[in-house]
C-alpha positions as a printed Julia matrix, in Angstrom:
300×3 Matrix{Float64}:
 -23.39   16.53  -10.56
 -20.99   13.35  -10.66
 -17.61   13.48   -9.87
 -14.31   11.75  -12.77
 -11.66    9.74  -11.27
  -9.15    8.36  -13.62
  -7.37    5.82  -12.1
  -3.85    4.9   -13.74
  -2.78    1.59  -12.91
  -6.64    0.15  -12.88
  -5.35   -3.57  -12.96
  -2.68   -3.01  -10.25
  -3.22   -3.62   -6.5
  -3.78   -0.56   -5.45
  -5.25    0.32   -8.79
  -8.34   -2.34   -8.61
 -10.08   -1.78   -5.33
  -9.74    2.13   -5.98
 -11.52    1.27   -9.48
 -13.97   -0.55   -7.22
 -14.33    1.68   -4.26
 -14.86    5.21   -5.95
 -17.55    3.06   -8.09
 -19.44    2.11   -5.15
 -19.12    5.83   -4.09
 -20.89    6.57   -7.8
 -17.95    8.33   -9.18
 -17.46    7.81  -12.73
 -14.53    5.76  -13.09
 -12.18    5.57  -16.26
  -9.44    3.62  -16.51
  -6.05    3.84  -18.69
  -3.87    1.85  -21.13
  -0.56    2.68  -20.85
   0.1     0.65  -24.28
  -2.54    2.73  -26.06
  -4.05    5.71  -24.54
  -2.98    9.4   -24.39
  -2.42   10.61  -21.22
  -3.98   14.05  -21.82
  -7.57   12.75  -23.8
  -7.98   10.33  -20.62
  -7.12   12.84  -18.29
  -8.89   15.63  -19.39
 -11.91   16.53  -17.21
 -11.3    14.11  -14.78
 -11.47   15.59  -11.22
  -9.22   13.2    -9.93
  -6.17   10.79  -10.81
  -5.21    8.14   -8.87
  -1.51    7.42   -9.53
  -1.37    3.37   -8.74
   1.13    3.17  -11.21
   2.85   -0.15  -10.31
   6.38   -0.84  -12.0
   9.51   -3.19  -11.17
  11.85   -1.81   -8.36
  14.89   -2.08  -10.71
  12.61    0.17  -13.39
  11.71    2.67  -10.7
  14.83    5.08  -10.89
  14.26    5.21  -15.0
  10.71    5.46  -14.75
   9.35    6.9   -12.18
  10.45   10.18  -12.93
   9.42   10.12  -16.68
   6.24    9.08  -15.77
   4.74   11.22  -12.6
   6.3    14.22  -14.79
   3.7    13.27  -17.25
   0.88   13.4   -14.48
   2.06   16.14  -12.62
   1.78   18.34  -15.89
  -1.44   17.38  -16.69
  -2.95   17.77  -13.28
  -1.54   21.36  -13.31
  -3.12   21.99  -16.5
  -6.7    20.31  -15.91
  -6.89   21.29  -12.06
  -7.58   17.67  -11.05
  -6.55   16.29   -7.85
  -3.44   13.48   -8.12
  -3.34   10.25   -5.25
  -0.85    8.44   -4.77
  -0.15    5.63   -2.6
   2.95    6.13   -0.44
   5.03    4.15    1.33
   7.38    4.49    3.91
  10.62    3.5     2.16
  11.74    7.27    2.43
  11.93    7.35    6.17
  14.88    5.22    5.89
  16.56    2.59    8.81
  16.47    5.16   11.34
  12.92    5.94   11.31
  11.02    6.76   14.57
   8.51    3.91   15.57
   5.79    6.36   14.88
   5.3     7.91   11.58
   3.24   10.91   10.8
   3.29   13.62    8.35
   5.95   15.61   10.27
   8.42   12.77   10.01
  11.42   13.98    8.54
  12.68   11.54    4.84
  16.1    10.34    5.51
  16.06    7.76    2.59
  18.53    4.85    3.64
  18.23    3.16    0.2
  17.98    4.54   -3.53
  14.51    3.3    -3.74
  13.11    5.27   -0.76
  15.52    8.16   -2.5
  13.19    7.9    -5.39
  10.29    7.68   -3.99
  11.45   11.35   -1.57
  11.95   12.66   -4.97
   8.87   12.07   -6.82
   6.73   13.05   -4.15
   8.63   16.54   -3.51
   8.2    17.3    -7.28
   4.73   17.26   -6.73
   5.0    19.67   -3.6
   7.52   21.89   -5.85
   5.29   22.29   -8.73
   1.85   22.85   -6.85
  -0.15   20.03   -8.13
  -2.89   19.49   -5.69
  -1.75   16.3    -4.12
  -2.95   13.51   -1.38
  -0.03   11.59   -0.27
  -2.25    8.18    1.42
   1.15    6.27    2.56
   0.5     3.22    4.26
   2.74    0.16    5.22
   2.75   -3.44    3.2
   0.26   -4.55    1.66
  -3.1    -7.04    2.89
  -4.84   -8.29   -0.59
  -7.76  -10.22   -1.07
  -6.78  -12.24   -3.39
  -2.83  -12.98   -4.57
  -0.95  -10.23   -5.58
   2.45  -11.52   -5.48
   3.47   -9.46   -2.14
   4.89  -10.62    1.14
   1.68  -11.73    2.82
   0.62  -14.2     0.08
   3.61  -15.09   -1.7
   5.88  -15.77    1.73
   3.85  -15.4     4.69
   1.0   -17.62    4.07
   1.91  -19.65    1.85
   2.35  -23.1     3.49
  -1.01  -21.56    6.01
  -2.1   -25.12    4.58
   0.11  -27.43    5.83
   0.05  -25.32    9.47
   3.34  -23.0     8.62
   3.56  -19.58    9.0
   6.83  -18.02    7.87
   7.65  -14.83    9.37
  10.54  -12.55    7.57
  11.69  -10.5    10.86
  11.83  -11.02   14.58
   8.46  -12.06   15.45
   7.68   -9.22   18.59
   8.87   -6.23   16.53
   5.71   -4.07   15.51
   5.1    -3.89   11.59
   2.32   -1.43    9.48
  -0.38   -3.47    7.08
  -3.27   -1.51    5.0
  -5.91   -3.99    3.75
  -6.71   -2.62    0.7
 -10.24   -2.82    0.53
  -9.96   -0.44    3.13
  -6.98    2.08    2.17
  -9.08    2.34   -1.01
 -12.02    3.6     0.91
  -9.85    6.13    2.23
  -8.99    7.56   -0.46
 -12.74    8.3    -1.8
 -13.21    9.52    1.15
 -10.3    12.25    1.22
 -11.03   12.33   -2.66
 -14.61   13.6    -1.27
 -13.11   16.54    0.48
 -10.26   17.4    -1.69
 -11.26   20.57   -1.84
 -11.23   21.4     1.76
  -7.31   20.1     2.24
  -3.9    21.69    1.93
  -2.49   21.34   -1.69
   0.09   18.78   -0.68
  -1.34   16.63    2.01
   0.82   13.5     3.24
  -2.31   11.69    4.87
  -0.21    8.57    7.11
  -2.66    5.49    6.53
  -2.78    3.58    9.98
  -3.95    0.62    8.93
  -3.37   -2.43   10.99
  -0.07   -2.78   13.3
   0.24   -6.34   14.26
   3.75   -8.24   15.7
   4.21  -11.32   13.56
   3.39  -12.88   17.01
   0.04  -11.65   16.74
  -0.33  -12.32   13.16
  -0.02  -16.13   13.46
  -2.66  -15.77   16.52
  -5.3   -14.18   14.56
  -4.5   -16.14   11.58
  -5.27  -19.23   14.61
  -8.22  -18.11   15.32
  -9.18  -17.54   11.06
  -8.57  -20.89   10.19
  -9.05  -22.75   13.61
  -5.72  -24.43   13.58
  -2.77  -24.12   15.58
   0.38  -22.41   13.65
   4.0   -23.32   13.45
   6.32  -20.36   12.93
   9.31  -20.17   10.9
  11.62  -17.58    9.9
  12.2   -16.57    6.41
  15.23  -17.78    5.02
  17.16  -14.55    4.5
  20.95  -16.15    3.46
  20.01  -17.16   -0.08
  18.59  -13.87   -0.48
  21.88  -12.25    0.53
  24.01  -14.6    -1.24
  22.08  -14.08   -4.58
  21.86  -10.2    -4.12
  24.89   -9.41   -6.06
  23.14  -11.13   -9.3
  19.63  -10.69   -8.88
  17.92   -7.4    -8.91
  14.59   -8.82   -6.34
  17.22   -9.74   -4.42
  19.22   -6.87   -3.67
  15.79   -5.06   -3.14
  14.83   -7.57   -0.67
  18.15   -7.16    1.08
  17.96   -3.38    1.15
  14.05   -3.25    2.56
  15.31   -6.0     5.1
  15.05   -3.01    8.15
  11.26   -2.46    7.72
  11.05   -6.13    9.19
  13.56   -4.92   12.02
  12.46   -1.81   13.02
   9.6    -1.61   14.97
   6.84    0.62   13.49
   3.68    2.24   12.93
   1.66    5.03   11.18
  -0.06    7.53   12.85
  -4.18    8.07   11.89
  -4.68   11.24   13.45
  -4.54   13.22   10.13
  -6.67   10.49    8.68
  -9.28   10.69   11.18
  -9.51   14.53   11.6
 -10.0    14.56    7.77
 -12.35   11.37    7.12
 -13.66   10.68   11.09
 -16.48    8.67    9.84
 -13.75    6.42    8.09
 -13.67    3.16    9.58
 -11.1    -0.15    8.88
 -11.88   -3.67    9.15
 -11.31   -5.57   11.96
  -7.29   -7.81   11.85
  -9.23  -10.78   12.0
 -12.14   -9.49    8.98
  -8.73   -8.51    7.08
  -6.53  -11.4     7.31
  -9.5   -14.11    6.58
  -9.78  -12.56    3.77
  -6.16  -12.5     2.2
  -5.84  -15.19    3.8
  -8.5   -17.02    2.22
  -6.72  -18.17   -1.28
  -3.96  -20.03    0.96
  -6.64  -22.15    3.29
  -7.33  -25.42    2.7
 -10.92  -26.15    1.69
 -11.07  -28.76    4.7
 -10.25  -26.07    7.05
 -13.52  -24.42    6.85
 -13.88  -20.94    6.54
 -17.34  -20.98    8.11
 -14.99  -21.65   11.67
 -13.63  -18.16   11.1
 -13.43  -15.62   14.09
 -13.7   -12.49   11.56
 -14.75  -10.06   14.58
 -12.86   -9.67   16.38
């Protein structure tokens, strides 16, 4: 029997890839329009709900509890499993280098508190839940993230901009791969615990390693420039985006990686793209045609 998934936020970063991955795996994919659709009608009969709703950080405190409360209510009534693309904000600025499902969440920002409380509500209410927890996103088209908006925006000019020390490891998730991992977990949901926190290892790279891979991808040398944090700090009292970026700066200063042991146990067949393949796809829109994507080394 064909299984059904409802994607909330199907036009967003993770939601778009989840829609594609579930469809390719043979699922019946439903999408949802927050402006016109009724969640009860859309979710009823769905085996899985992917809650990939995206909202601006300034709206988190108000909107996240409300929207997720609706999803929990519907999922409890229908018996659906909810999959949430999680982040690492809840670990806070004292987080250890290795992040696992057992790592305590000690948020140091309001954004982390919101995420921690939201996840705790799913566990408390007994909703069948899978948190697929990842680092920063790498997308295969520009979507306004750190990688395409800042780091590779000047790649065609031979410039790579990095927001932190280039010798500090940082966790990344290539969204097409992460979405496939979500499908693999969805298909094994009946064998999982009621609440599963599954770190997604993705790619762990220092800024130096990322620059070296990008040089292989482009076939050209790159100059590294540090991201200018001073204007962000100066405008933080007036601009919410600057406050948000300043609050999360520690993620670039503290080395970290996500432990993939639980994912490997649950979905041993899952394989991620190589660093070169993922970065080639993520950087492609920023690379000038004269640089010739045919020269990339996308299998290393």
